[in-house]
C-alpha positions in Angstrom: -13.6 23.8 33.3 -14.6 21.4 30.4 -11.7 22.6 28.2 -9.1 22.1 30.9 -10.4 18.5 31.5 -10.1 17.8 27.7 -6.6 19.3 27.8 -5.7 17.1 30.7 -7.1 14.0 28.9 -5.2 14.8 25.7 -1.9 15.4 27.5 -2.2 12.0 29.5 -4.0 9.8 27.0 -2.5 9.0 23.5 -5.2 9.8 20.9 -5.4 6.9 18.5 -4.5 7.2 14.9 -7.4 6.4 12.6 -6.6 4.0 9.9 -8.7 2.3 7.2 -8.2 -0.8 5.3 -9.9 -2.4 2.3 -9.6 -5.2 -0.3 -11.4 -5.9 -3.4 -11.4 -8.1 -6.5 -11.9 -6.8 -10.0 -13.4 -9.6 -11.9 -13.2 -7.7 -15.2 -9.5 -7.1 -15.3 -8.1 -6.0 -18.7 -6.9 -8.8 -20.9 -3.5 -7.2 -21.3 -3.0 -6.9 -17.5 -4.2 -10.5 -16.9 -1.9 -11.9 -19.7 1.1 -10.1 -18.0 0.5 -11.7 -14.7 -1.3 -8.8 -12.9 -3.6 -10.1 -10.0 -7.2 -9.3 -9.9 -7.3 -8.7 -6.2 -6.3 -5.4 -4.6 -5.4 -4.5 -0.9 -5.4 -1.0 0.4 -4.8 1.0 3.6 -5.0 4.7 4.3 -3.6 6.9 7.1 -5.4 10.2 6.6 -3.6 11.9 9.5 -0.3 11.4 7.6 -1.5 11.8 4.1 -0.7 8.1 3.2 -2.6 5.8 1.0 -1.2 2.4 -0.1 -2.5 0.0 -2.8 -1.1 -3.2 -4.4 -2.3 -6.0 -6.4 -2.5 -9.6 -4.8 -4.1 -13.0 -5.2 -6.3 -14.6 -2.8 -9.7 -14.8 -1.2 -11.3 -11.5 -0.2 -10.8 -12.2 3.5 -7.3 -13.2 2.9 -6.7 -9.9 1.1 -8.4 -8.0 4.1 -6.1 -9.6 6.6 -3.2 -8.9 4.2 -4.1 -5.3 4.2 -4.5 -5.1 8.0 -1.1 -6.7 8.6 0.7 -4.5 6.0 -0.8 -1.5 7.8 0.5 -2.7 11.1 3.9 -3.4 9.6 4.0 0.0 8.0 3.1 1.7 11.4 5.6 -0.3 13.5 8.4 -0.2 11.0 8.2 2.9 8.7 6.5 5.4 11.2 8.3 4.2 14.2 9.8 7.7 14.8 6.2 8.9 15.3 6.0 6.7 18.4 2.3 5.7 17.6 0.9 3.7 20.6 -2.8 3.4 19.7 -4.5 2.7 16.4 -8.1 2.3 15.3 -8.3 0.2 12.2 -11.6 0.6 10.3 -12.8 -1.9 7.7 -16.0 -2.3 5.6 -15.6 -6.0 5.6 -18.1 -7.6 8.2 -16.3 -11.0 8.0 -13.2 -9.4 8.9 -14.6 -7.5 11.9 -16.4 -10.5 13.2 -13.3 -12.7 13.1 -12.2 -10.6 16.1 -14.9 -12.2 18.2 -12.9 -15.4 18.3 -15.8 -17.4 16.8 -14.3 -17.7 13.3 -11.4 -19.8 12.1 -9.3 -16.8 11.1 -8.0 -15.9 14.7 -8.2 -19.2 16.5 -5.4 -19.8 18.9 -2.2 -20.8 17.3 -3.2 -19.9 13.9 -0.8 -17.7 11.7 -3.1 -14.7 11.9 -3.5 -14.9 15.7 0.3 -15.2 16.1 1.0 -12.2 13.9 -1.8 -10.1 15.7 -0.3 -11.0 19.2 3.1 -10.0 18.0 2.1 -6.5 16.8 -0.3 -6.1 19.9 3.0 -6.1 22.0 4.2 -3.0 20.2 0.9 -1.0 19.5 -2.7 -1.0 21.1 -5.0 -2.1 18.2 -8.7 -1.5 18.0 -10.8 -2.7 15.0 -14.1 -1.2 14.0 -16.6 -1.3 11.1 -17.2 1.5 8.8 -19.7 2.0 5.8 -17.9 1.5 2.5 -18.8 5.0 1.3 -16.9 6.4 4.5 -13.9 4.1 4.1 -10.9 6.2 3.1 -8.8 3.2 1.9 -11.5 3.0 -1.0 -11.1 6.6 -2.1 -9.6 7.1 -5.6 -5.9 8.1 -5.2 -6.8 11.2 -7.5 -9.1 12.3 -4.9 -6.9 11.8 -1.9 -5.0 14.7 -0.5 -1.2 14.6 -0.7 -1.0 16.3 2.6 -3.2 16.3 5.6 -5.3 19.4 6.1 -3.3 22.3 7.8 0.2 20.9 7.0 2.4 23.0 4.9 5.6 22.3 3.0 8.3 24.8 2.6 9.2 24.9 -1.0 12.5 26.7 -1.9 13.3 27.7 -5.4 16.2 29.1 -7.2 15.6 33.0 -8.0 17.6 32.5 -11.1 14.6 30.4 -12.5 12.5 33.5 -12.3 14.3 34.9 -15.2 13.6 32.0 -17.5 9.7 32.1 -17.1 7.7 32.9 -20.2 4.1 32.5 -20.9 2.6 30.3 -23.5 -0.9 30.4 -25.0 -3.4 27.8 -24.0 -3.7 24.7 -26.4 -7.3 24.5 -27.6 -7.0 20.7 -27.8 -5.6 18.0 -29.9 -7.0 17.2 -33.3 -7.0 13.4 -33.9 
């Protein structure tokens, strides 16, 4: 009986996509990068169900970068994943100031503010919930090297030319490079 209720719930309710956002600033940026115009701030979002992680450098206060990550995520969901017909999303952040801004008691989402207008525009297209998550659990903060390229259980059919099989040869391992 319980499994049939769960099936009924899943068929009649859209399961929200879990997303993660983060922003941080690196005060010790490499002089070469700084001299070439690279920003110290980074905004990031992750959509683990789709194997997506995005990062880019940006300038601004930490809260501005967090909102930039949030709106970049929403624009990606609505624009680039529109064929997935995502109707509900849970956006997890590790920034308490960002989370508390949704209470309406901070300046960030006051009526007629730019952020508020952008949020209302996205809210017409997608149901948005925001939640706090500990930084250690925030998948937007995971190193790209540790992030899987595909969600668990997904497979890619790789085709290859059988003529390439005849060109394979084995080489011995290199023991290292002498400097």
